[in-house]
C-alpha positions in Angstrom: 0.2 0.0 0.1 1.2 3.4 -0.8 2.0 5.6 2.2 0.9 8.8 0.7 -0.8 9.4 -2.8 -2.1 12.7 -4.4 -4.5 12.0 -7.1 -5.1 15.0 -9.8 -4.9 17.5 -6.9 -5.8 21.0 -8.0 -5.9 24.4 -6.1 -7.3 27.6 -7.3 -7.2 30.4 -4.9 -10.1 32.7 -4.3 -8.1 35.5 -6.4 -8.1 33.1 -9.2 -4.4 32.0 -9.1 -4.1 28.4 -10.0 -1.3 27.1 -7.7 -1.5 23.4 -8.4 -2.7 22.0 -11.6 -3.9 18.2 -11.4 -0.8 17.1 -9.5 -0.5 13.3 -9.0 2.3 11.9 -6.8 3.2 8.8 -4.9 5.3 8.8 -1.5 6.6 5.5 -0.1 7.2 5.0 3.7 10.6 6.1 4.5 11.6 8.2 1.5 13.6 11.5 1.6 11.7 13.4 -1.1 12.6 16.7 -2.3 10.4 19.4 -3.9 12.0 21.9 -6.2 11.2 25.0 -8.2 11.1 28.7 -8.5 9.3 30.8 -6.0 5.6 30.7 -6.7 5.8 27.2 -8.6 3.5 25.6 -5.8 5.8 23.9 -3.6 4.4 25.4 -0.4 1.0 25.0 -1.4 1.5 21.2 -2.1 3.0 20.8 1.4 0.1 22.6 2.8 -2.6 20.5 0.8 -1.1 17.3 2.1 -1.5 18.2 6.0 -4.8 20.1 5.0 -3.6 23.5 6.1 -4.8 24.6 2.7 -8.2 22.7 1.3 -7.5 21.4 -2.3 -9.9 22.6 -4.9 -10.3 19.1 -6.4 -8.6 16.0 -6.4 -7.9 13.4 -3.6 -5.1 12.8 -1.0 -4.9 9.2 0.3 -3.0 8.4 3.4 -2.3 4.7 3.9 -5.1 4.2 1.5 -7.5 6.2 3.3 -9.1 9.3 1.8 -8.2 12.4 3.8 -9.1 15.0 1.5 -12.4 16.2 3.3 -12.1 14.7 6.8 -12.9 17.1 9.8 -12.7 17.7 13.4 -11.2 14.6 15.5 -10.3 12.7 12.3 -8.3 15.6 10.9 -6.6 16.1 14.3 -5.5 12.5 14.5 -4.4 12.9 10.8 -2.4 16.0 11.4 -0.6 14.4 14.4 0.9 11.8 12.3 2.5 14.5 10.0 4.9 17.1 11.6 5.7 20.4 9.7 8.9 22.4 9.8 8.4 26.0 8.5 11.1 28.5 7.2 10.5 31.1 9.9 10.7 28.5 12.8 7.1 29.4 14.1 8.8 29.1 17.8 8.1 31.3 20.8 11.1 33.5 21.5 10.5 34.3 25.1 10.1 30.7 26.3 13.0 28.3 26.9 14.0 25.6 24.3 12.4 22.8 26.3 9.2 24.8 26.7 9.0 25.1 23.0 9.7 21.4 22.4 6.9 20.4 24.7 4.2 22.2 22.8 4.6 19.5 20.3 3.1 17.2 22.7 -0.1 19.2 23.2 -2.2 16.6 21.3 -1.4 13.9 24.1 -1.4 16.1 27.1 -4.8 17.6 28.7 -5.1 21.2 28.4 -5.0 22.0 32.0 -1.5 20.4 32.3 -0.1 22.4 29.4 -1.7 25.6 30.7 0.3 25.4 33.9 3.0 23.5 32.6 2.7 20.5 34.5 3.9 18.0 31.8 4.1 14.2 32.8 7.7 13.2 33.5 7.7 10.8 30.5 6.7 13.6 28.1 9.8 15.8 29.4 11.9 13.0 29.4 10.9 12.4 25.8 11.5 16.2 24.9 14.9 16.0 26.4 15.8 12.9 24.2 14.5 14.7 21.0 16.7 17.5 21.8 19.6 15.0 21.9 18.6 14.0 18.6 19.1 17.3 17.3 22.2 18.1 19.4 20.5 20.6 21.7 20.2 18.8 25.1 22.6 21.4 26.5 20.5 24.3 25.5 17.1 23.0 27.2 17.0 25.7 29.8 18.1 28.6 27.6 15.7 31.2 26.0 15.1 30.6 22.4 15.9 34.3 21.7 19.5 33.6 22.5 20.0 30.7 19.9 21.4 31.1 16.4 18.8 30.6 13.3 20.0 27.2 12.9 19.7 26.4 16.3 15.9 27.5 16.3 15.1 25.4 13.3 16.8 22.4 15.2 14.3 23.3 18.0 11.4 23.3 15.7 12.5 19.9 14.4 12.5 18.6 17.8 9.1 20.0 18.7 7.7 18.5 15.3 9.3 15.0 16.7 7.0 15.1 19.9 4.2 14.4 17.7 5.7 11.0 16.8 5.2 11.8 13.2 5.3 9.2 10.7 6.2 11.9 8.1 7.8 15.5 8.2 6.9 18.1 5.9 9.7 20.8 5.8 8.7 24.0 4.0 12.1 25.5 2.6 13.7 24.7 6.3 17.3 26.4 5.3 16.3 29.3 3.0 17.1 31.8 5.7 20.3 30.1 6.8 23.7 30.2 5.9 25.6 27.2 4.0 27.3 25.8 6.9 24.0 26.0 9.2 22.0 24.7 6.2 24.0 21.4 5.9 23.8 21.0 9.8 20.1 21.2 9.8 19.5 18.9 6.6 21.9 16.4 8.2 19.8 16.2 11.3 16.7 15.7 8.9 18.5 12.9 7.0 19.5 11.0 10.4 15.6 11.4 11.3 14.7 9.9 8.0 17.5 7.1 8.2 17.6 6.2 11.8 13.8 6.8 12.8 12.3 5.9 9.5 10.5 9.1 9.5 9.4 9.9 5.8 10.6 13.4 4.8 9.4 15.6 2.3 11.1 18.9 1.9 11.0 21.6 -0.5 14.1 23.2 -1.4 16.0 26.1 -3.6 19.4 24.9 -3.9 20.0 21.6 -6.1 23.4 21.0 -4.4 21.3 20.3 -1.1 18.9 18.0 -3.1 21.6 15.9 -4.8 23.5 15.4 -1.2 20.4 14.6 0.8 17.2 13.5 -1.2 16.7 10.0 -2.7 14.1 11.2 -5.3 13.1 14.7 -6.4 9.9 16.3 -8.0 10.0 19.7 -9.8 7.2 21.9 -9.9 6.8 24.6 -12.7 3.5 26.9 -12.7 1.7 24.4 -10.4 2.6 21.2 -12.6 5.0 18.4 -12.0 7.4 18.7 -14.9 10.3 16.2 -13.6 10.3 13.2 -11.4 13.3 11.0 -10.7 16.5 10.7 -9.2 18.8 14.0 -8.4 21.5 12.9 -10.4 18.9 12.7 -13.5 18.5 16.5 -13.3 21.0 17.7 -16.1 21.8 21.1 -17.2 19.1 21.0 -19.9 16.5 19.9 -17.1 17.8 22.5 -14.7 17.2 25.4 -17.3 13.7 23.9 -17.9 13.0 24.1 -14.5 14.5 27.4 -13.1 14.5 29.2 -16.6 17.1 29.9 -19.2 18.8 32.7 -17.1 19.3 30.7 -14.2 22.6 29.6 -12.7 23.0 26.4 -10.2 24.5 27.9 -7.0 26.5 25.5 -4.8 25.9 25.0 -1.1 29.3 23.6 0.4 
């Protein structure tokens, strides 16, 4: 059974912009899939349709064979707990500690009153500390997030997502605002989570050098349609220019 499948997914926004055009895609459990394309090609919309932050205009989304396109309420909440999301701008609370931010990821499993007073069960706190170890931040648990670097903040966001015990991680341009060295640091942690924990990773990226280094398969979007699907090594200079335009030049992230 296919882990995740999109069947002819289309998204038209109220202003008439067609963000996705009949996108069909299969993702197997345990894959590290990269989504590439110009800004505005539909990468973020595609990821947000998968976890239903954006409603598709038509088409179907199947998760382990179950149609999740129109689920609501508790069914939708249960589905989203199985899929973690990492954003470009981190979406963390700067004034809180690293540990407090990571614990937010467990809210779906902890009663509201416990979360309001910060009375998380011991086993949940231990799990949060373990996830901080996974991303190399155990020694920063009590520090305020505002004191961290951009790369460290993104790793906090990854640890928070792991608190959902996700089967898949959707990473929306997670290194777009980071320098090259820090970009590799974040990508290596995503790679480790994929390989060691078996979490499926679907990651939108700008730089092809990162795609070639970390992804096993790549899908390219252009004007909301899939124009390439295959191994990163199969993206020739000709394909690169077709995806990004004749004037584009590949930039290496070393």
